[in-house]
VOLUMKE-463469 format. One record per residue (C-alpha): residue number from 1; residue in one letter; x, y, z. Coordinates in steps of 0.2 Angstrom, whole numbers. Layout:
VOLUMKE-463469
+-----+---------+-------+-------+-------+
! num ! residuo !     X !     Y !     Z !
+-----+---------+-------+-------+-------+
! NUM !       a !     X !     Y !     Z !
...
+-----+---------+-------+-------+-------+
END
This chain:
VOLUMKE-463469
+-----+---------+-------+-------+-------+
! num ! residuo !     X !     Y !     Z !
+-----+---------+-------+-------+-------+
!   1 !       x !    -1 !    82 !   -86 !
!   2 !       x !    -5 !    67 !   -69 !
!   3 !       x !     6 !    79 !   -56 !
!   4 !       x !    14 !    69 !   -46 !
!   5 !       x !    11 !    64 !   -27 !
!   6 !       x !    29 !    63 !   -25 !
!   7 !       x !    39 !    76 !   -16 !
!   8 !       x !    57 !    73 !   -21 !
!   9 !       x !    74 !    81 !   -17 !
!  10 !       x !    87 !    78 !   -34 !
!  11 !       x !   102 !    68 !   -29 !
!  12 !       x !   110 !    68 !   -42 !
!  13 !       x !   120 !    55 !   -49 !
!  14 !       x !   111 !    42 !   -38 !
!  15 !       x !   103 !    31 !   -46 !
!  16 !       x !    94 !    13 !   -48 !
!  17 !       x !   102 !     3 !   -57 !
!  18 !       x !   101 !   -18 !   -63 !
!  19 !       x !   112 !   -28 !   -59 !
!  20 !       x !   106 !   -45 !   -73 !
!  21 !       x !   113 !   -59 !   -64 !
!  22 !       x !    97 !   -58 !   -47 !
!  23 !       x !    84 !   -50 !   -62 !
!  24 !       x !    71 !   -58 !   -66 !
!  25 !       x !    59 !   -48 !   -73 !
!  26 !       x !    46 !   -52 !   -64 !
!  27 !       x !    40 !   -32 !   -65 !
!  28 !       x !    33 !   -28 !   -47 !
!  29 !       x !    45 !   -12 !   -48 !
!  30 !       x !    36 !    -9 !   -64 !
!  31 !       x !    20 !    -3 !   -52 !
!  32 !       x !    30 !     4 !   -38 !
!  33 !       x !    37 !    16 !   -48 !
!  34 !       x !    32 !    35 !   -51 !
!  35 !       x !    43 !    40 !   -61 !
!  36 !       x !    37 !    28 !   -74 !
!  37 !       x !    58 !    27 !   -73 !
!  38 !       x !    56 !     6 !   -76 !
!  39 !       x !    52 !    -3 !   -93 !
!  40 !       x !    51 !   -22 !   -97 !
!  41 !       x !    66 !   -30 !  -111 !
!  42 !       x !    58 !   -44 !  -119 !
!  43 !       x !    77 !   -53 !  -123 !
!  44 !       x !    67 !   -67 !  -131 !
!  45 !       x !    51 !   -80 !  -126 !
!  46 !       x !    57 !   -83 !  -108 !
!  47 !       x !    73 !   -71 !  -106 !
!  48 !       x !    65 !   -52 !  -100 !
!  49 !       x !    74 !   -41 !   -89 !
!  50 !       x !    68 !   -23 !   -80 !
!  51 !       x !    80 !    -6 !   -91 !
!  52 !       x !    83 !     9 !   -82 !
!  53 !       x !    82 !    25 !   -88 !
!  54 !       x !    90 !    36 !   -79 !
!  55 !       x !    83 !    53 !   -84 !
!  56 !       x !    68 !    48 !   -72 !
!  57 !       x !    77 !    41 !   -60 !
!  58 !       x !    75 !    52 !   -45 !
!  59 !       x !    85 !    35 !   -33 !
!  60 !       x !    70 !    36 !   -21 !
!  61 !       x !    75 !    20 !   -20 !
!  62 !       x !    54 !    10 !   -21 !
!  63 !       x !    60 !    -3 !   -35 !
!  64 !       x !    73 !    -8 !   -21 !
!  65 !       x !    62 !    -9 !    -7 !
!  66 !       x !    48 !   -20 !   -20 !
!  67 !       x !    60 !   -35 !   -29 !
!  68 !       x !    60 !   -50 !   -21 !
!  69 !       x !    74 !   -57 !   -29 !
!  70 !       x !    88 !   -42 !   -28 !
!  71 !       x !    87 !   -36 !   -44 !
!  72 !       x !    88 !   -18 !   -42 !
!  73 !       x !    98 !    -5 !   -32 !
!  74 !       x !   100 !    11 !   -28 !
!  75 !       x !   120 !    17 !   -27 !
!  76 !       x !   119 !    19 !    -8 !
!  77 !       x !   109 !    13 !    -2 !
!  78 !       x !   114 !    -6 !     4 !
!  79 !       x !    97 !   -20 !     5 !
!  80 !       x !    98 !   -22 !    24 !
!  81 !       x !    96 !    -2 !    24 !
!  82 !       x !    82 !     0 !    12 !
!  83 !       x !    72 !   -13 !    21 !
!  84 !       x !    79 !    -4 !    39 !
!  85 !       x !    72 !    14 !    30 !
!  86 !       x !    56 !     4 !    25 !
!  87 !       x !    53 !    -3 !    41 !
!  88 !       x !    57 !    11 !    49 !
!  89 !       x !    42 !    19 !    38 !
!  90 !       x !    29 !     8 !    42 !
!  91 !       x !    30 !     8 !    60 !
!  92 !       x !    26 !    28 !    59 !
+-----+---------+-------+-------+-------+
END
């Protein structure tokens, strides 16, 4: 079993959700999720999107921060708030 370098507080119902109107299945979020909570769903050869395993999702927001299409968001955080938090971390 691989040790996870991330430590997060369990925020209960704060989980990522997919916005099917915006998610185009680019899969950038799959690469950043430290909890393997995101999978890619192929609807047809030309249509795909992500799915979130709510049992694995810890609500960390890395997926939202990397999505160029705003196709995934974490309940309780707007994209503006998430961008601000990421900017603050990068300036440290």
